[in-house]
C-alpha positions in Angstrom: -17.3 -8.8 -19.4 -14.7 -6.2 -20.4 -11.8 -5.5 -18.1 -13.0 -3.1 -15.4 -11.4 0.3 -15.7 -8.8 1.8 -13.4 -11.5 4.2 -12.2 -13.6 1.2 -11.2 -10.7 -0.4 -9.4 -9.8 2.8 -7.6 -13.5 3.2 -6.5 -13.5 -0.3 -5.1 -10.3 0.4 -3.1 -11.7 3.7 -1.7 -15.1 2.0 -0.8 -13.4 -0.7 1.1 -10.2 0.9 2.5 -10.1 3.9 4.8 -6.4 3.5 5.7 -4.2 5.9 3.7 -1.1 3.8 4.2 -2.9 0.7 2.9 -4.2 2.7 -0.1 -0.7 3.9 -0.8 0.6 0.3 -0.6 -1.9 -0.8 -3.2 -0.9 2.1 -5.4 2.8 1.1 -5.0 2.0 -2.4 -6.1 0.1 -1.1 -9.0 3.2 1.0 -10.1 5.4 -2.1 -9.8 3.0 -4.3 -11.7 2.7 -1.8 -14.6 6.5 -1.6 -14.8 6.8 -5.4 -15.0 4.0 -5.6 -17.6 5.9 -3.2 -19.8 9.1 -5.1 -19.2 7.6 -8.4 -20.0 5.3 -7.3 -22.9 2.1 -8.0 -21.0 -1.2 -6.2 -20.7 -0.4 -3.1 -18.7 -3.9 -2.2 -17.6 -4.7 -5.8 -16.5 -1.5 -6.0 -14.5 -2.0 -2.5 -13.1 -5.5 -3.0 -11.8 -4.6 -6.4 -10.4 -1.9 -4.7 -8.3 -4.3 -1.9 -7.3 -7.1 -4.1 -5.9 -5.0 -7.0 -4.5 -5.5 -5.9 -0.9 -8.8 -4.1 -1.2 -10.6 -6.4 1.4 -7.7 -6.5 3.9 -8.9 -3.8 6.2 -12.3 -5.5 6.7 -11.0 -9.0 6.7 -7.4 -9.0 7.9 -7.3 -12.8 8.4 -4.9 -13.0 11.4 -5.5 -16.7 11.5 -4.4 -17.0 7.8 -7.4 -19.2 6.9 -7.2 -20.5 3.3 -10.7 -19.8 2.3 -12.0 -17.1 4.7 -11.3 -13.4 5.1 -8.5 -11.8 3.0 -8.0 -12.5 0.1 -10.7 -15.2 -0.3 -13.5 -12.8 0.7 -12.3 -10.1 -1.7 -12.1 -12.6 -4.5 -15.7 -13.7 -3.9 -16.7 -10.1 -4.4 -14.6 -9.8 -7.5 -16.0 -13.0 -9.0 -19.6 -12.0 -8.2 -18.9 -8.7 -10.1 -17.5 -10.6 -13.1 -13.8 -9.8 -12.8 -11.4 -11.9 -15.0 -10.5 -15.2 -13.4 -6.8 -14.4 -14.1 -7.1 -11.5 -11.7 -8.9 -13.5 -9.1 -6.3 -16.3 -9.2 -3.4 -13.9 -8.9 -5.0 -12.2 -5.9 -5.6 -15.5 -4.2 -2.0 -16.6 -5.0 -0.3 -13.6 -3.6 -1.1 -14.9 -0.1 0.9 -18.2 0.3 -1.5 -19.5 2.9 -4.4 -19.9 0.4 -2.5 -22.8 -1.2 -3.4 -21.4 -4.7 -0.5 -22.0 -7.0 1.0 -19.1 -8.9 1.0 -20.4 -12.5 0.7 -17.3 -14.6 3.3 -14.5 -15.0 0.6 -12.2 -13.6 0.4 -14.2 -10.4 4.1 -14.6 -10.0 4.7 -10.9 -10.5 2.1 -9.9 -8.0 3.7 -12.1 -5.3 7.2 -10.9 -6.2 6.5 -7.2 -5.9 4.0 -7.1 -3.0 6.4 -7.4 0.0 9.1 -5.5 -1.8 7.1 -2.4 -2.2 6.6 -2.4 1.6 10.3 -2.7 2.2 11.1 0.1 -0.2 8.4 2.4 1.4 9.9 1.7 4.9 13.4 2.4 3.5 12.2 5.8 2.2 10.4 6.8 5.4 13.4 6.4 7.6 15.5 8.7 5.4 15.8 12.2 6.7 14.2 13.4 3.5 11.5 10.8 3.6 11.9 10.6 -0.2 12.0 7.4 -2.2 14.4 9.2 -4.6 17.1 8.8 -1.9 16.7 5.0 -1.7 19.0 2.8 -3.8 19.4 -0.9 -4.4 22.3 -1.4 -2.0 20.4 0.3 0.7 17.3 -1.9 0.2 19.6 -5.0 0.2 21.1 -3.8 3.5 17.6 -3.3 5.0 16.6 -6.8 3.9 19.4 -8.2 6.0 18.3 -6.2 9.1 15.6 -8.4 10.6 14.7 -5.7 13.1 13.8 -3.4 10.3 10.2 -3.5 8.9 9.6 -6.8 10.7 6.3 -7.2 8.8 8.0 -7.6 5.5 8.6 -11.2 4.5 12.1 -11.3 3.0 11.7 -14.9 1.8 8.6 -13.9 -0.3 10.8 -11.2 -2.0 13.6 -13.6 -2.7 11.3 -16.5 -3.9 9.3 -14.1 -6.0 12.3 -12.8 -7.9 13.5 -16.4 -8.4 10.0 -17.4 -9.8 10.2 -14.5 -12.3 13.7 -15.5 -13.3 15.0 -12.0 -12.4 18.2 -11.5 -10.3 17.3 -10.0 -6.9 19.2 -6.7 -7.4 17.5 -6.3 -10.8 14.1 -7.0 -9.3 14.7 -4.4 -6.6 15.8 -1.9 -9.3 12.7 -2.4 -11.4 10.3 -1.9 -8.5 12.3 1.0 -7.0 12.4 2.8 -10.3 8.6 2.4 -10.7 7.9 3.8 -7.3 10.4 6.7 -7.8 8.5 7.6 -10.9 5.3 8.0 -9.0 6.8 9.3 -5.7 4.2 12.1 -5.3 1.2 9.8 -5.8 2.7 7.4 -3.2 3.4 10.1 -0.6 7.1 9.4 -1.0 8.3 12.6 -2.7 9.8 13.9 0.5 9.1 15.8 3.7 6.8 18.7 3.0 6.1 17.7 -0.6 2.5 17.7 -1.7 0.8 14.4 -2.5 -0.9 14.4 -5.9 -4.0 12.5 -7.0 -2.6 9.1 -8.2 -1.6 9.5 -11.8 -0.6 5.8 -12.1 -2.4 5.0 -15.3 -5.3 6.9 -16.6 -8.4 6.7 -14.4 
């Protein structure tokens, strides 16, 4: 089966996810994955849609108990496999949740794990700015927020650090890559600033 299109991936996200903030998170991860695919010479569309759909089942199956083979992301991966999605995508989606026990062997899986939590930290860093603009976020500011355990408590700092290490990218450089990707798509992510219009996601061609 050919790789599903971005339009297919976006339709899946919209069908399963009503939360605007969760949709924006998946778009943020897509941005970061596309940026890393370009940087590493990988398949930009494959990496982009992997980022886009990685949490599509989370709203229905949040998996508070962190079961390895139930709810998110296992349930979503069952849906993807039944629909014929590439196994590389399925394994990366399983691997982005450490509690599944699925090893992150491919660069695709390592990158997804590395950028996932970081996009959340960058988003939170932008939203506490007076401007609410990701353009006003910088690498030192993100590093400072990482050290503040009271800030964005839901973000797993160790995942960010371990993810960068697994990719072989210095942490500051890793933050810079993801931050620049999100800044380039600020409008689509709702991070262009207070009062700015949010555009239809232009991240890749639908």
